[in-house]
PAZAPA-4460 file (N, C-alpha, C; in steps of 0.05 Angstrom, whole numbers, plus 32768, in hexadecimal, padded with zeros to 4 digits):
% residues 311
    n_x    n_y    n_z   ca_x   ca_y   ca_z    c_x    c_y    c_z   seq   type   mol
   7D6A   7CA7   80FB   7D65   7CB0   80E0   7D72   7C9D   80CC     1      M     A
   7D63   7C92   80B9   7D6F   7C7F   80A6   7D80   7C8F   8091     2      D     A
   7D8E   7C80   8081   7DA1   7C8C   806E   7D92   7C9C   8059     3      F     A
   7D7B   7C93   8050   7D6C   7CA1   803B   7D62   7CBC   8046     4      G     A
   7D58   7CBC   805F   7D4E   7CD5   806A   7D65   7CE8   806F     5      T     A
   7D7C   7CDE   8078   7D93   7CEF   807D   7D9D   7CFC   8063     6      Q     A
   7D9E   7CEB   804E   7DA8   7CF5   8034   7D95   7D0A   8029     7      R     A
   7D7A   7D06   802D   7D67   7D1A   8023   7D6A   7D34   8032     8      G     A
   7D6F   7D32   804D   7D72   7D4A   805D   7D8B   7D5A   8054     9      T     A
   7DA1   7D4B   804E   7DB9   7D58   8046   7DB6   7D66   802B    10      M     A
   7DA8   7D59   8019   7DA3   7D65   7FFE   7D92   7D7E   8001    11      L     A
   7D7E   7D7C   8013   7D6D   7D93   8018   7D7C   7DAB   8022    12      S     A
   7D8E   7DA5   8035   7D9F   7DBB   8040   7DB1   7DC6   802B    13      K     A
   7DBD   7DB5   801B   7DCF   7DBD   8006   7DC1   7DCF   7FF2    14      R     A
   7DA9   7DC6   7FE9   7D9B   7DD6   7FD6   7D92   7DF1   7FE1    15      S     A
   7D8D   7DF1   7FFC   7D85   7E0A   8009   7D9C   7E1E   8008    16      H     A
   7DB5   7E14   800A   7DCC   7E26   8009   7DD4   7E2D   7FEC    17      H     A
   7DCF   7E1C   7FDA   7DD8   7E20   7FBE   7DC5   7E32   7FAF    18      V     A
   7DAB   7E2F   7FB4   7D97   7E3C   7FA4   7D9A   7E5B   7FA4    19      R     A
   7D9F   7E69   7FBB   7DA3   7E86   7FB9   7DBA   7E8E   7FA7    20      P     A
   7DD0   7E7F   7FA7   7DE6   7E85   7F96   7DDF   7E83   7F79    21      G     A
   7DD0   7E6E   7F72   7DC7   7E6A   7F57   7DB5   7E81   7F4E    22      I     A
   7DA2   7E88   7F60   7D90   7E9E   7F59   7D9E   7EB8   7F55    23      L     A
   7DB3   7EBD   7F66   7DC2   7ED6   7F64   7DD0   7ED7   7F49    24      T     A
   7DDC   7EC0   7F41   7DEA   7EBF   7F27   7DD7   7EC3   7F10    25      R     A
   7DBF   7EB7   7F12   7DAB   7EBB   7EFD   7DA2   7ED8   7EFB    26      L     A
   7D9E   7EE5   7F12   7D96   7F01   7F12   7DAC   7F12   7F06    27      M     A
   7DC5   7F0C   7F0D   7DDB   7F1B   7F01   7DDD   7F17   7EE3    28      R     A
   7DDA   7EFE   7EDA   7DDB   7EF9   7EBD   7DC4   7F07   7EAF    29      N     A
   7DAC   7F08   7EBB   7D95   7F15   7EAF   7D9B   7F33   7EAD    30      R     A
   7DA5   7F3F   7EC2   7DAB   7F5C   7EC2   7DC1   7F62   7EAD    31      D     A
   7DD5   7F50   7EAC   7DEA   7F54   7E98   7DDF   7F53   7E7C    32      F     A
   7DCD   7F40   7E77   7DC0   7F3D   7E5C   7DB1   7F56   7E55    33      F     A
   7DA0   7F5F   7E68   7D90   7F77   7E62   7DA2   7F8F   7E5E    34      Y     A
   7DB8   7F91   7E6C   7DCB   7FA7   7E6A   7DD8   7FA7   7E4E    35      S     A
   7DE0   7F90   7E45   7DED   7F8D   7E2A   7DD9   7F94   7E15    36      V     A
   7DC1   7F89   7E16   7DAC   7F8E   7E02   7DA5   7FAC   7E01    37      V     A
   7DA2   7FB8   7E18   7D9A   7FD5   7E19   7DB0   7FE6   7E0E    38      W     A
   7DC9   7FE0   7E15   7DDF   7FF0   7E0A   7DE2   7FED   7DEC    39      N     A
   7DDF   7FD5   7DE2   7DE0   7FD0   7DC5   7DCA   7FDE   7DB6    40      L     A
   7DB2   7FDF   7DC2   7D9B   7FED   7DB6   7DA1   800B   7DB5    41      L     A
   7DAB   8017   7DCA   7DB2   8033   7DCB   7DC7   803A   7DB6    42      L     A
   7DDC   8029   7DB5   7DF2   802E   7DA1   7DE8   802B   7D85    43      I     A
   7DD8   8017   7D80   7DCE   8012   7D65   7DBC   8029   7D5B    44      T     A
   7DAA   8031   7D6C   7D97   8047   7D65   7DA7   8061   7D61    45      A     A
   7DB8   8068   7D74   7DC8   8080   7D72   7DDA   8081   7D5A    46      G     A
   7DE7   806B   7D55   7DFA   8069   7D3E   7DEB   806C   7D23    47      S     A
   7DD4   8061   7D22   7DC3   8064   7D09   7DBC   8081   7D04    48      C     A
   7DB3   808F   7D19   7DAC   80AB   7D16   7DC4   80BC   7D0F    49      I     A
   7DDA   80B6   7D1D   7DF3   80C5   7D18   7DFD   80C2   7CFC    50      F     A
   7E00   80A9   7CF3   7E0B   80A3   7CD8   7DF9   80AE   7CC2    51      A     A
   7DDF   80A9   7CC4   7DCD   80B1   7CAE   7DCB   80D0   7CAD    52      V     A
   7DCB   80DD   7CC3   7DCA   80FA   7CC3   7DE3   8106   7CB6    53      S     A
   7DFA   80FB   7CBC   7E12   8106   7CB0   7E13   8100   7C92    54      L     A
   7E0C   80E8   7C8A   7E0E   80E1   7C6D   7DF9   80F0   7C5D    55      K     A
   7DE1   80F3   7C68   7DCB   80FF   7C58   7DCA   811D   7C59    56      S     A
   7DD6   8129   7C6E   7DD4   8146   7C71   7DEF   8154   7C70    57      L     A
   7E03   8149   7C7E   7E1D   8157   7C7F   7E2E   8152   7C67    58      A     A
   7E30   8139   7C5E   7E41   8132   7C47   7E3A   8141   7C2D    59      T     A
   7E20   8142   7C26   7E19   8151   7C0D   7E22   816E   7C0D    60      P     A
   7E24   817A   7C25   7E2D   8196   7C27   7E4B   8198   7C2C    61      Q     A
   7E58   8181   7C2D   7E75   817F   7C33   7E7C   818B   7C4E    62      Q     A
   7E69   8188   7C61   7E6F   8191   7C7D   7E84   817E   7C89    63      F     A
   7E94   8189   7C9B   7EA7   8179   7CAB   7E9A   8175   7CC6    64      V     A
   7E91   815D   7CCD   7E81   8159   7CE5   7E90   815B   7CFF    65      P     A
   7EA9   815D   7CFF   7EB8   815F   7D17   7EC1   8144   7D22    66      G     A
   7ED2   8145   7D36   7EDC   812C   7D42   7EED   811D   7D2E    67      G     A
   7EF3   8104   7D35   7F03   80F3   7D23   7EF4   80EE   7D09    68      V     A
   7EDA   80EC   7D0A   7ECA   80E8   7CF2   7ECD   8100   7CE0    69      F     A
   7ECE   8118   7CEC   7ED2   8130   7CDC   7EED   8131   7CCF    70      G     A
   7F01   8129   7CDE   7F1C   8128   7CD3   7F1E   8114   7CBB    71      F     A
   7F10   80FD   7CBF   7F0F   80EA   7CA9   7F00   80F6   7C91    72      A     A
   7EEB   8105   7C95   7EDC   8112   7C7F   7EEE   8126   7C71    73      S     A
   7EFD   8135   7C80   7F0F   8149   7C74   7F24   813C   7C62    74      L     A
   7F2F   8126   7C6C   7F43   8117   7C5B   7F36   810D   7C41    75      I     A
   7F1E   8103   7C44   7F0F   80F8   7C2C   7F09   810F   7C19    76      Y     A
   7F00   8126   7C23   7EF9   813C   7C11   7F11   8145   7C01    77      Y     A
   7F28   8146   7C0E   7F40   8152   7C02   7F50   813E   7BF1    78      K     A
   7F4E   8124   7BF8   7F5F   8110   7BEA   7F4F   80FB   7BDA    79      T     A
   7F36   80F6   7BE3   7F26   80E1   7BD7   7F31   80C5   7BDD    80      G     A
   7F43   80C4   7BF1   7F50   80AA   7BF8   7F3D   8099   7C09    81      W     A
   7F39   8080   7C02   7F27   806E   7C10   7F0B   807B   7C11    82      L     A
   7EFD   8078   7C28   7EE4   8085   7C2D   7EE3   808D   7C4A    83      D     A
   7ED0   809F   7C50   7ECF   80AA   7C6B   7ECC   8094   7C81    84      T     A
   7EBA   8081   7C7C   7EB6   806B   7C8F   7ECF   805C   7C96    85      G     A
   7EDE   8054   7C81   7EF6   8044   7C85   7F0C   8055   7C93    86      T     A
   7F0E   806E   7C8A   7F22   8080   7C97   7F1B   8084   7CB5    87      L     A
   7F02   8086   7CBB   7EF9   8089   7CD7   7F02   8071   7CE8    88      N     A
   7EFE   8059   7CDD   7F06   8041   7CEC   7F25   8041   7CF0    89      L     A
   7F34   8047   7CDC   7F51   8047   7CDE   7F5B   805B   7CF3    90      L     A
   7F50   8073   7CF2   7F58   8089   7D04   7F51   8083   7D21    91      L     A
   7F3D   8072   7D25   7F33   806C   7D40   7F44   8057   7D4E    92      N     A
   7F55   8048   7D40   7F64   8032   7D4C   7F75   803B   7D64    93      I     A
   7F86   8050   7D61   7F96   8058   7D79   7F84   8063   7D90    94      P     A
   7F6E   806F   7D89   7F5C   807A   7D9D   7F4F   8063   7DAD    95      I     A
   7F48   804E   7D9F   7F3C   8037   7DAD   7F51   802A   7DC0    96      F     A
   7F6A   802A   7DB8   7F7F   8020   7DCA   7F81   8031   7DE3    97      L     A
   7F7F   804B   7DDF   7F7F   805E   7DF6   7F68   8058   7E08    98      F     A
   7F50   8055   7DFD   7F38   8050   7E0D   7F3A   8035   7E1C    99      G     A
   7F46   8021   7E0F   7F49   8007   7E1C   7F59   8009   7E36   100      Y     A
   7F6E   8019   7E36   7F7F   801B   7E4E   7F75   8030   7E62   101      F     A
   7F67   8045   7E58   7F60   805B   7E69   7F43   8059   7E74   102      K     A
   7F31   804B   7E65   7F15   804A   7E6E   7F0E   802D   7E76   103      I     A
   7F07   801C   7E62   7F02   8000   7E68   7EFF   7FF0   7E4E   104      S     A
   7F02   7FD6   7E51   7F00   7FC4   7E3A   7EE3   7FC4   7E30   105      K     A
   7ED0   7FC3   7E42   7EB4   7FC2   7E3A   7EAD   7FDB   7E2A   106      R     A
   7EB6   7FF2   7E34   7EB0   800C   7E27   7EBB   800C   7E0A   107      F     A
   7ED3   8001   7E07   7EE0   8001   7DEC   7ED1   7FEE   7DDA   108      V     A
   7EC8   7FD7   7DE4   7EB9   7FC4   7DD3   7E9F   7FD0   7DC9   109      L     A
   7E90   7FDD   7DDB   7E77   7FEB   7DD3   7E7D   8001   7DBF   110      Y     A
   7E92   8010   7DC4   7E9A   8027   7DB2   7EA3   801C   7D97   111      S     A
   7EB1   8006   7D97   7EB9   7FFA   7D7E   7EA1   7FF2   7D6D   112      L     A
   7E8D   7FE6   7D7A   7E74   7FDF   7D6C   7E67   7FF7   7D61   113      Y     A
   7E66   800D   7D70   7E59   8026   7D67   7E68   8031   7D4F   114      A     A
   7E83   8031   7D50   7E93   803D   7D3B   7E91   802D   7D21   115      T     A
   7E92   8012   7D24   7E8F   8001   7D0C   7E73   8004   7D00   116      V     A
   7E5F   8004   7D10   7E43   8007   7D07   7E40   8022   7CF9   117      L     A
   7E4A   8038   7D05   7E48   8052   7CFA   7E55   8054   7CDF   118      T     A
   7E6D   8049   7CDC   7E7C   8049   7CC3   7E6E   8039   7CAE   119      S     A
   7E63   8022   7CB5   7E55   8011   7CA1   7E3B   801F   7C98   120      V     A
   7E2C   8029   7CAB   7E13   8037   7CA4   7E18   8050   7C93   121      L     A
   7E2D   805E   7C9A   7E35   8076   7C8A   7E3B   806E   7C6D   122      F     A
   7E49   8058   7C6A   7E50   804F   7C4E   7E37   8045   7C3F   123      S     A
   7E24   8039   7C4E   7E0D   802D   7C41   7DF7   8042   7C3B   124      L     A
   7DF7   8058   7C49   7DE2   806C   7C44   7DE7   807A   7C2A   125      T     A
   7DD3   8079   7C18   7DD7   8084   7BFD   7DC1   8097   7BF5   126      N     A
   7DB5   80A4   7C09   7DA1   80B9   7C03   7DA8   80D3   7C11   127      F     A
   7D9C   80E8   7C07   7DA1   8102   7C13   7D86   810F   7C1B   128      T     A
   7D86   811E   7C30   7D6E   812D   7C38   7D6F   8148   7C2A   129      I     A
   7D5B   814F   7C1A   7D5D   8166   7C08   7D5B   8181   7C17   130      P     A
   7D6F   8187   7C26   7D71   81A2   7C33   7D89   81B0   7C25   131      I     A
   7D84   81C4   7C15   7D98   81D0   7C05   7DA5   81E8   7C12   132      H     A
   7D97   81F5   7C24   7DA2   820C   7C33   7DB7   8202   7C47   133      N     A
   7DD0   820E   7C45   7DE5   8204   7C57   7DDF   8207   7C74   134      Q     A
   7DD3   821E   7C7C   7DCD   8222   7C98   7DB9   820F   7CA2   135      L     A
   7DA3   820A   7C93   7D8F   81F7   7C9B   7D9A   81DB   7C9D   136      Y     A
   7DAB   81D4   7C8A   7DB8   81BA   7C8A   7DCA   81B6   7CA2   137      A     A
   7DD9   81CB   7CA9   7DEA   81CA   7CC1   7DDA   81C6   7CDB   138      A     A
   7DC4   81D5   7CDD   7DB3   81D2   7CF5   7DA7   81B6   7CF7   139      V     A
   7D9D   81AC   7CE1   7D90   8191   7CE1   7DA5   817C   7CE6   140      A     A
   7DBC   817D   7CD9   7DD1   8169   7CDC   7DDB   816A   7CF9   141      A     A
   7DDF   8182   7D04   7DE9   8184   7D1F   7DD6   8179   7D34   142      G     A
   7DBC   817F   7D31   7DA8   8175   7D44   7DA6   8157   7D43   143      A     A
   7DA4   814C   7D2A   7DA0   812F   7D28   7DB9   811F   7D30   144      L     A
   7DD1   8128   7D27   7DE9   811A   7D2E   7DEF   811C   7D4C   145      S     A
   7DE9   8133   7D58   7DED   8137   7D75   7DDA   8125   7D85   146      G     A
   7DC1   8122   7D7B   7DAE   8111   7D89   7DB8   80F4   7D87   147      F     A
   7DC1   80EC   7D6F   7DCB   80D0   7D6C   7DE3   80CB   7D7D   148      G     A
   7DF6   80DE   7D7D   7E0F   80DA   7D8E   7E07   80DA   7DAC   149      A     A
   7DF4   80EA   7DB3   7DEB   80EB   7DCF   7DDF   80D1   7DD8   150      G     A
   7DCF   80C5   7DC7   7DC3   80AA   7DCD   7DD9   8095   7DD1   151      I     A
   7DED   8096   7DC0   7E03   8083   7DC3   7E11   8087   7DDD   152      V     A
   7E16   80A0   7DE5   7E24   80A6   7DFD   7E13   80A0   7E16   153      L     A
   7DF8   809D   7E13   7DE8   8094   7E29   7DEE   8077   7E30   154      R     A
   7DFA   8069   7E1E   7E02   804D   7E24   7E1D   804E   7E32   155      S     A
   7E2A   8036   7E35   7E45   8036   7E40   7E5A   8034   7E2A   156      V     A
   7E52   803D   7E13   7E65   803F   7DFC   7E66   805B   7DF2   157      G     A
   7E71   805E   7DD9   7E73   8078   7DCD   7E75   8074   7DAF   158      S     A
   7E76   808B   7DA0   7E7A   808A   7D84   7E97   8087   7D7C   159      N     A
   7EA8   8083   7D90   7EC5   8082   7D8A   7ED0   809D   7D86   160      G     A
   7EE9   809E   7D7D   7EF6   80B8   7D77   7EF8   80CA   7D90   161      G     A
   7EF0   80E3   7D8C   7EF3   80F6   7DA2   7EE0   80F0   7DB9   162      M     A
   7ECB   80E0   7DB4   7EB9   80D9   7DCA   7EC9   80CA   7DE0   163      D     A
   7EDC   80B9   7DD8   7EEC   80AA   7DEB   7EFD   80BD   7DFB   164      I     A
   7F0A   80CF   7DEE   7F1B   80E3   7DFC   7F09   80F4   7E0E   165      V     A
   7EF2   80FC   7E04   7EE0   810E   7E14   7ED6   8100   7E2D   166      S     A
   7ED0   80E6   7E2B   7EC6   80D7   7E43   7EDC   80D4   7E57   167      I     A
   7EF5   80D0   7E4D   7F0B   80CE   7E60   7F0F   80E8   7E6F   168      H     A
   7F0D   80FF   7E61   7F10   8119   7E6E   7EF9   811F   7E80   169      L     A
   7EE1   8115   7E79   7ECA   8119   7E8B   7ECD   810A   7EA5   170      M     A
   7ED7   80F1   7EA3   7EDB   80E1   7EBB   7EF1   80EC   7ECD   171      Q     A
   7F06   80F6   7EC0   7F1D   80FF   7ED0   7F1B   811C   7ED9   172      K     A
   7F10   812D   7EC8   7F10   814A   7ECE   7EF4   8157   7ECE   173      Y     A
   7EDF   8146   7EC9   7EC4   8150   7EC9   7EBF   8165   7EB3   174      N     A
   7ECC   8162   7E9D   7EC9   8174   7E86   7EB3   8169   7E74   175      I     A
   7E9F   8179   7E6D   7E88   8170   7E5D   7E91   8164   7E43   176      G     A
   7E83   814E   7E3B   7E89   8141   7E22   7E87   8154   7E0A   177      V     A
   7E71   8163   7E09   7E6D   8175   7DF3   7E82   818B   7DF1   178      G     A
   7E8B   8195   7E09   7E9F   81AA   7E0A   7EBA   81A1   7DFE   179      K     A
   7EC2   8188   7E06   7EDB   817D   7DFB   7EDA   817A   7DDD   180      T     A
   7EC4   816F   7DD3   7EC1   816B   7DB7   7EC1   8186   7DA8   181      S     A
   7EB4   819A   7DB3   7EB3   81B4   7DA5   7ECE   81C1   7DA4   182      F     A
   7EDE   81BE   7DBA   7EF9   81CA   7DBB   7F0B   81BC   7DA5   183      A     A
   7F09   81A2   7DA3   7F19   8194   7D8F   7F10   819D   7D73   184      Y     A
   7EF6   819E   7D6F   7EEC   81A5   7D55   7EF3   81C2   7D4D   185      N     A
   7EF5   81D3   7D60   7EFD   81EF   7D5A   7F19   81F0   7D4E   186      L     A
   7F2B   81E0   7D5A   7F46   81DE   7D4F   7F45   81D1   7D33   187      V     A
   7F35   81BD   7D30   7F33   81B0   7D16   7F2A   81C3   7D00   188      L     A
   7F16   81D4   7D07   7F0B   81E7   7CF3   7F1E   81FE   7CED   189      Y     A
   7F2F   8205   7D00   7F43   821A   7CFA   7F56   820F   7CE6   190      L     A
   7F5D   81F6   7CE7   7F6E   81E9   7CD3   7F5F   81E6   7CB9   191      I     A
   7F46   81DD   7CBB   7F35   81D9   7CA3   7F30   81F2   7C93   192      T     A
   7F30   8209   7CA1   7F2A   8223   7C94   7F3E   822A   7C7E   193      A     A
   7F57   821F   7C80   7F6B   8224   7C6D   7F68   8214   7C54   194      T     A
   7F56   81FF   7C54   7F54   81ED   7C3E   7F38   81EE   7C30   195      Y     A
   7F24   81F7   7C3F   7F09   81F5   7C34   7EFB   8210   7C32   196      M     A
   7EE4   8211   7C24   7ED4   8229   7C21   7ECC   8233   7C3D   197      N     A
   7ED1   824D   7C42   7EC9   8258   7C5C   7EAC   8254   7C63   198      P     A
   7E9A   8255   7C4F   7E7E   8251   7C55   7E78   8235   7C60   199      D     A
   7E86   8222   7C54   7E83   8206   7C5E   7E8E   8203   7C7A   200      V     A
   7EA5   8210   7C7F   7EB1   820E   7C9A   7E9F   821A   7CAF   201      V     A
   7E94   8232   7CA9   7E82   823F   7CBC   7E69   822E   7CC2   202      V     A
   7E5E   8223   7CAC   7E46   8211   7CAF   7E4D   81F8   7CBF   203      A     A
   7E65   81EE   7CBB   7E6E   81D6   7CCA   7E71   81DC   7CE7   204      S     A
   7E7B   81F4   7CEE   7E7E   81FC   7D0A   7E62   81FF   7D17   205      I     A
   7E4F   820A   7D08   7E34   820D   7D12   7E28   81F1   7D18   206      I     A
   7E2D   81DF   7D05   7E23   81C3   7D08   7E2E   81B6   7D21   207      M     A
   7E49   81B9   7D25   7E56   81AC   7D3C   7E4D   81B9   7D56   208      V     A
   7E49   81D3   7D56   7E40   81E1   7D6E   7E24   81D5   7D76   209      F     A
   7E13   81D2   7D63   7DF8   81C7   7D68   7DFB   81AA   7D71   210      I     A
   7E0D   819B   7D64   7E12   817F   7D6C   7E1A   817D   7D89   211      T     A
   7E2D   818E   7D92   7E37   818E   7DAD   7E21   8194   7DC1   212      S     A
   7E11   81A9   7DBA   7DFB   81B1   7DCC   7DE6   819B   7DCF   213      A     A
   7DE1   818E   7DB8   7DCD   8178   7DB8   7DD7   8160   7DC7   214      T     A
   7DF0   815A   7DC5   7DFC   8143   7DD4   7DF9   8149   7DF2   215      V     A
   7E00   8161   7DFB   7DFE   8168   7E17   7DE1   8166   7E21   216      E     A
   7DCF   8170   7E10   7DB2   816F   7E18   7DA8   8152   7E1A   217      Y     A
   7DB0   8142   7E06   7DA7   8126   7E05   7DB1   8117   7E1E   218      T     A
   7DCA   811C   7E25   7DD6   810E   7E3C   7DC8   8115   7E56   219      L     A
   7DBF   812E   7E59   7DB1   8136   7E71   7D93   8133   7E71   220      S     A
   7D88   812E   7E59   7D6B   812D   7E55   7D5D   811A   7E68   221      L     A
   7D68   8102   7E6B   7D5B   80ED   7E7A   7D62   80EC   7E97   222      F     A
   7D74   80FF   7E9F   7D7C   80FF   7EBB   7D77   8119   7EC9   223      N     A
   7D69   812C   7EBC   7D63   8145   7EC9   7D4C   8142   7EDC   224      Q     A
   7D50   814E   7EF4   7D3B   814E   7F08   7D39   816A   7F14   225      R     A
   7D25   816E   7F24   7D21   8187   7F32   7D27   8183   7F50   226      K     A
   7D36   8196   7F5B   7D3A   8196   7F78   7D27   81AC   7F83   227      V     A
   7D16   81A4   7F95   7D02   81B6   7FA0   7D07   81BB   7FBE   228      V     A
   7D08   81D4   7FC5   7D0A   81DC   7FE1   7CF0   81E9   7FEA   229      F     A
   7CE5   81DF   8000   7CCB   81E9   800A   7CCE   81F2   8027   230      I     A
   7CC8   820C   802B   7CCA   8216   8047   7CAD   8219   8050   231      I     A
   7CA6   820A   8065   7C8A   8209   806E   7C89   8201   808B   232      S     A
   7C74   820A   8098   7C6E   8201   80B4   7C63   81E5   80B5   233      Q     A
   7C5A   81DB   809D   7C4E   81C1   809C   7C60   81AD   808C   234      D     A
   7C7A   81AF   8090   7C8D   819F   8081   7C88   8181   8085   235      A     A
   7C81   8179   809D   7C7C   815D   80A3   7C64   8153   8092   236      E     A
   7C4E   8162   8092   7C37   815A   8083   7C3D   8159   8065   237      A     A
   7C4C   816C   805B   7C53   816D   803E   7C64   8155   8037   238      I     A
   7C78   814F   8048   7C8A   8138   8043   7C7B   811E   8042   239      S     A
   7C67   811B   8054   7C57   8103   8054   7C47   8100   803A   240      N     A
   7C3C   8116   8030   7C2D   8115   8017   7C3F   8110   7FFF   241      R     A
   7C58   811A   8000   7C6B   8115   7FEA   7C71   80F7   7FE9   242      I     A
   7C76   80EB   8000   7C7C   80CE   8001   7C64   80BD   7FF9   243      M     A
   7C4C   80C6   8001   7C34   80B6   7FFC   7C2A   80BA   7FE0   244      K     A
   7C29   80D2   7FD5   7C1C   80D8   7FBC   7C30   80D8   7FA4   245      E     A
   7C49   80E0   7FA9   7C5C   80E1   7F93   7C70   80CA   7F95   246      L     A
   7C70   80BC   7FAB   7C83   80A6   7FAF   7CA0   80AF   7FAD   247      H     A
   7CA5   80C6   7FB7   7CC0   80D1   7FB7   7CC8   80D7   7FD4   248      R     A
   7CE2   80D7   7FD9   7CEC   80DD   7FF3   7CEF   80FB   7FF7   249      G     A
   7CF5   8103   800F   7CF9   811F   8016   7D0C   8121   802E   250      A     A
   7D19   8137   8030   7D2B   813C   8047   7D22   8156   8054   251      T     A
   7D1F   8155   806F   7D18   816D   807E   7D31   8179   808A   252      I     A
   7D37   8191   8082   7D4F   81A0   808B   7D46   81B4   80A0   253      L     A
   7D58   81BB   80B2   7D52   81D0   80C6   7D5C   81EB   80BB   254      K     A
   7D49   81FE   80BA   7D50   8219   80B1   7D4B   822D   80C7   255      G     A
   7D55   8246   80C3   7D51   825B   80D6   7D4C   8275   80C8   256      Y     A
   7D35   8281   80CC   7D2D   8299   80BE   7D3E   82B1   80C6   257      G     A
   7D4A   82BF   80B3   7D5B   82D6   80B9   7D4B   82ED   80C3   258      A     A
   7D32   82F0   80B9   7D21   8306   80C1   7D11   82FF   80DA   259      Y     A
   7D04   82E8   80D9   7CF2   82E1   80EF   7D01   82D6   8108   260      T     A
   7D1A   82CD   8104   7D2A   82C2   811A   7D1D   82AA   8126   261      R     A
   7D0F   829A   8115   7D02   8282   811E   7D0C   826A   810E   262      T     A
   7D0B   8253   811A   7D13   823B   810B   7CFD   8232   80F8   263      E     A
   7D05   822A   80E0   7CF2   8220   80CC   7CFC   8206   80C1   264      R     A
   7CEA   81F4   80BA   7CF1   81DC   80AC   7CF2   81E1   808E   265      N     A
   7D08   81D8   8082   7D0B   81DB   8065   7D0A   81BE   8059   266      V     A
   7CF7   81BA   8048   7CF4   819F   803C   7D01   819F   8020   267      L     A
   7D12   818B   801C   7D1F   8188   8002   7D17   816D   7FF5   268      M     A
   7D10   816E   7FDC   7D08   8156   7FCE   7D12   8158   7FB1   269      S     A
   7D18   8141   7FA5   7D21   813F   7F89   7D0B   8130   7F79   270      V     A
   7D01   813D   7F65   7CEA   8131   7F55   7CF0   8135   7F37   271      I     A
   7CE0   8128   7F27   7CE2   812C   7F0A   7CCF   8142   7F01   272      N     A
   7CD2   814B   7EE8   7CC2   8161   7EDE   7CA4   815C   7EDF   273      N     A
   7C9C   8143   7EDA   7C80   813C   7ED8   7C73   8140   7EF4   274      I     A
   7C82   813B   7F09   7C76   813D   7F24   7C76   8159   7F30   275      Q     A
   7C82   816C   7F22   7C85   8187   7F2D   7C6A   8194   7F34   276      L     A
   7C58   8194   7F21   7C3E   81A1   7F26   7C2E   8193   7F3C   277      K     A
   7C30   8179   7F3D   7C23   816A   7F53   7C2E   8172   7F6E   278      K     A
   7C49   8174   7F6F   7C56   817C   7F88   7C4D   8198   7F90   279      L     A
   7C4C   81AA   7F7D   7C43   81C6   7F83   7C27   81C6   7F8F   280      E     A
   7C16   81B5   7F83   7BFA   81B3   7F8E   7BFA   81A8   7FAA   281      E     A
   7C0B   8194   7FB0   7C0D   8188   7FCA   7C15   819E   7FDF   282      I     A
   7C2A   81AD   7FD7   7C35   81C1   7FEA   7C20   81D6   7FF1   283      V     A
   7C14   81E2   7FDD   7C02   81F9   7FE2   7BE6   81F2   7FEC   284      F     A
   7BDE   81D9   7FE7   7BC5   81D0   7FF4   7BC9   81C9   8011   285      T     A
   7BE2   81C3   8018   7BE9   81BC   8034   7BEF   81D6   8043   286      T     A
   7BFF   81E8   8037   7C07   8201   8044   7C07   8217   802F   287      D     A
   7BF2   8227   802D   7BF1   823D   801A   7C07   8252   801E   288      P     A
   7C13   8253   8035   7C28   8267   803B   7C44   825C   8037   289      N     A
   7C47   8245   802B   7C61   8239   8027   7C71   8248   8012   290      A     A
   7C8C   8245   8014   7C9E   824F   8000   7CA8   8238   7FEF   291      L     A
   7CA5   8239   7FD5   7CAA   8222   7FC3   7CC0   822A   7FAF   292      F     A
   7CD8   821D   7FB1   7CEF   8224   7FA1   7CF6   820C   7F90   293      I     A
   7CFA   8211   7F76   7D00   81FB   7F63   7D1B   8201   7F55   294      V     A
   7D2D   81EE   7F54   7D46   81F1   7F47   7D4A   81D9   7F33   295      E     A
   7D57   81DF   7F1D   7D5E   81CB   7F0A   7D77   81BC   7F13   296      N     A
   7D79   81A3   7F0D   7D91   8194   7F12   7D9C   8188   7EF8   297      T     A
   7DB6   8186   7EF6   7DC2   817A   7EDE   7DC1   815C   7EE0   298      F     A
   7DC5   8151   7EF8   7DC7   8134   7EFA   7DBF   812C   7F17   299      S     A
   7DAF   8116   7F19   7DA9   810A   7F33   7DAE   80ED   7F31   300      V     A
   7DBF   80E3   7F42   7DC7   80C7   7F41   7DC2   80BB   7F5D   301      I     A
   7DB5   80A4   7F5D   7DB0   8096   7F77   7D96   8087   7F77   302      G     A
   7D8E   807E   7F8E   7D76   806D   7F90   7D5D   807C   7F86   303      T     A
   7D4E   806F   7F74   7D36   807B   7F69   7D3B   808C   7F51   304      G     A
   7D54   8091   7F4B   7D5B   80A2   7F33   7D70   8093   7F23   305      F     A
   7D81   80A1   7F14   7D94   8094   7F03   7DAB   8086   7F13   306      G     A
   7DB7   8073   7F07   7DCE   8065   7F12   7DE8   8070   7F06   307      Q     A
   7DFD   8070   7F16   7E17   8079   7F0C   7E21   8067   7EF5   308      R     A
   7E28   8074   7EDF   7E31   8065   7EC8   7E4E   805B   7ECC   309      K     A
   7E51   8041   7EC8   7E6C   8035   7EC9   7E74   802C   7EAE   310      R     A
   7E8A   8037   7EA3   7E93   8030   7E88   7EA3   8016   7E89   311      Y     A
***
């Protein structure tokens, strides 16, 4: 083999070994890029809804929205010092330091972006939604701000403030984000009741209750699935149709009838809401005597469904 041929062969072998590594890095960079863009889009959209709903609905009624933002609003209402957006940023500084050490640097950076954006948008919003009834305004503000906060929490960031504390408690003790926020806000409003009109305080509590419920609903909205148990003599045929027609997996469990004293196959499958009626059709066209049991799930994580969130 001459020198040129040998050199070409060596380069070919080297490129054969290097190329997979380069492709892997490119794929990782692409996934990282999409992840950053997606998280920024979620945070931007959620922060816009959150800030505009508070400024246009809650502030004209002097509602205290809860959380650190609510505490900042209370200070502003009573003292007129600075503005709510600036106060919110200042009060969040120690909480961001807590999040940096207890959760992650990435989480804090995303949350900082959300907090700054919310404060800026809140200050720039100069219109009000003409809802004059306090109860209606509380319901509308709670639903919209909860939806916005929930969208932000679907990312790997938060709106700052109590969201950071809530996520830490959720990770460590599995306490719901909305529950932690509502407990804090309840204490805040007990203090607020000594300074503000009772009607405003009650309306603010209603608003925050709706906010908390909407946050919880928004967080579970995109990850809810149905767990279906099917007891049938034709479990094998049904499972084959599930895999072929719904492109979902299934698990066949061994059961034992308490009354009949006979072994039965129990088929378990996890599907989304849209596929439920199709699955029902598959089951009863295969076995009209089957038993079909459907249960709601709060969260499904794994292959084919959601991925575990890493902050």
